[in-house]
C-alpha positions in Angstrom: 112.2 113.7 74.6 114.4 114.0 77.7 113.5 116.7 80.2 116.2 118.7 82.0 116.3 121.5 84.5 119.4 123.4 85.2 121.4 120.7 83.5 120.0 117.9 85.7 118.0 115.0 84.3 116.4 114.1 87.7 114.5 116.9 89.5 111.3 117.9 91.2 109.5 120.9 89.7 106.6 121.5 92.1 106.3 124.7 94.1 106.0 125.4 97.8 102.7 127.3 97.5 101.2 124.5 95.4 102.2 122.0 98.0 100.7 124.0 100.8 97.5 124.5 98.9 97.0 120.8 98.1 97.8 119.8 101.6 95.4 122.3 103.1 92.7 121.3 100.7 93.3 117.7 101.6 93.1 118.4 105.3 89.8 120.4 104.9 88.2 117.7 102.8 89.3 115.0 105.4 88.0 117.0 108.3 84.6 117.9 106.8 84.0 114.3 105.7 85.1 112.9 109.1 87.9 111.0 107.4 85.8 109.2 104.8 87.6 111.1 102.0 91.1 110.7 103.4 92.0 108.3 100.5 90.9 111.0 98.1 93.1 113.5 99.9 96.1 111.1 99.8 95.6 110.5 96.0 95.4 114.2 95.4 98.7 115.0 97.2 100.5 111.8 95.9 99.4 112.8 92.4 100.8 116.3 92.7 104.1 115.0 94.1 104.6 112.2 91.6 103.4 114.2 88.5 106.0 116.9 89.3 108.9 114.4 89.5 111.3 113.7 86.7 113.8 110.8 86.9 116.6 110.5 84.3 114.7 112.8 82.0 111.4 110.9 82.2 108.4 112.3 84.0 106.5 110.1 86.4 102.7 109.8 86.2 100.4 108.8 89.0 97.5 106.6 87.9 95.9 105.7 91.3 92.3 106.6 92.1 90.6 107.4 95.3 88.1 104.6 94.7 90.9 102.0 94.3 92.6 103.2 97.5 89.3 103.3 99.4 88.8 99.6 98.9 92.3 98.8 100.2 91.8 101.4 103.0 88.7 99.6 104.3 90.4 96.2 104.1 93.5 97.5 106.0 91.2 99.1 108.6 89.3 95.9 109.2 92.6 93.9 109.4 93.9 96.4 111.9 90.8 96.0 114.1 90.8 92.2 113.8 94.5 92.0 114.8 94.0 94.5 117.7 96.2 97.1 116.0 99.1 94.9 115.0 98.3 95.1 111.2 98.5 98.8 111.5 102.3 98.5 111.5 102.1 97.2 107.9 99.6 99.8 106.6 102.4 102.3 105.8 104.3 99.6 103.8 101.1 98.6 102.0 100.3 102.2 101.2 103.8 102.7 99.7 103.4 99.5 97.7 100.0 100.8 96.3 101.5 104.1 95.5 104.4 102.6 93.5 102.1 100.1 91.7 100.1 103.1 90.5 103.1 105.1 89.3 104.5 104.9 85.8 106.6 106.9 83.4 104.5 109.3 81.4 104.3 108.3 77.7 105.3 111.3 75.5 
């Protein structure tokens, strides 16, 4: 089944209040855990964004987990320390790659 919204087959159907709520919750969790649960907050917000995205009539689904991201996060953090911050320039790219590897089309 192909999803459409206002005659368009590619769209985002998340709402502003939902986005604000998820972002605030993620920030609160990150602050109260002194950053340890930041990967969980990222997964929560990524999941919301991706799960509300439809491309050419097919809804995306985020399959990433905070545990999976946490392992990578520790590795990236250590590599950044070892390289005196240089690896930090690649962390954004690695994070985007991880997000895409954990995104699929939802099976109807």
